N, C-alpha and C positions, 0 to 999 in steps of 0.2 A: 662818838660817842655811836651807840648802835640805838638802832631806830624805838623811841616810844610807840606800841600796843595800848589805845583808851579803851577799852570795851564798853560799852553798856548795859548794865544789869540796872534789872529793876525784880525790890520784892515780889512776890503774887501772894494774894490774899484770900482765901476762898471764906464766907462767914465770917472777917470779920480778925480770923487767925491765920499769920505768914505761913503759907506750904509748900514755897516751892521760890526759885532766883528765874528768871529768864534773863536768859545772858542772848542779845544782838551776835548776829556772826553773818554777813554778805547782806542778804537782802531779806532775811528769816531771826526766828528766836529760836534758842536751844532751851529746855526747860530742865533742871537742877533740880528733884524732891526734895526737901528734910521734912515731910511725914510721911507716915509707913499710910495711911489711905492714896494718898496719889504715887504711892513706886511706881506703877506701872508706867505712870505718863515719864518716867524720869529718860533723863537722854532724846526725847522726843522731840524733832523739829517744827515749829508750827508758821506759816505763815503771819500769821502778827495777833498783838497780842488778846482782840477778839475768842479768836480758835483759841491760844491757848485756854483763855479762862473760860468757853464753851467747853473745850475738852474737860477742863477739872472739873465742872460742875454736872454733865453728864456723865464722868467715872463715879464721880462720889454719888449722884443718886443712881443709878447704876449698882453699886456698893456698898450701898448702907443698909440692905435686911442681912447681908454678909457681914458686911460689920458689930453690927445690936448681935448678932448669934453666937 
């Protein structure tokens, strides 16, 4: 039989809305965006889930005006 790889995945929410999935790879997390408001962060790697959530919060705050226009 082949070797089974178990990936650690976690749904990431912002303001109560799922915006993506974090996949643990090695010592960091790869973000897979599922909402347009965070697509710029898609495929980026983060050292921790806290770093990922902070990046999402900051990104949404920076682009709030652009999204409203």
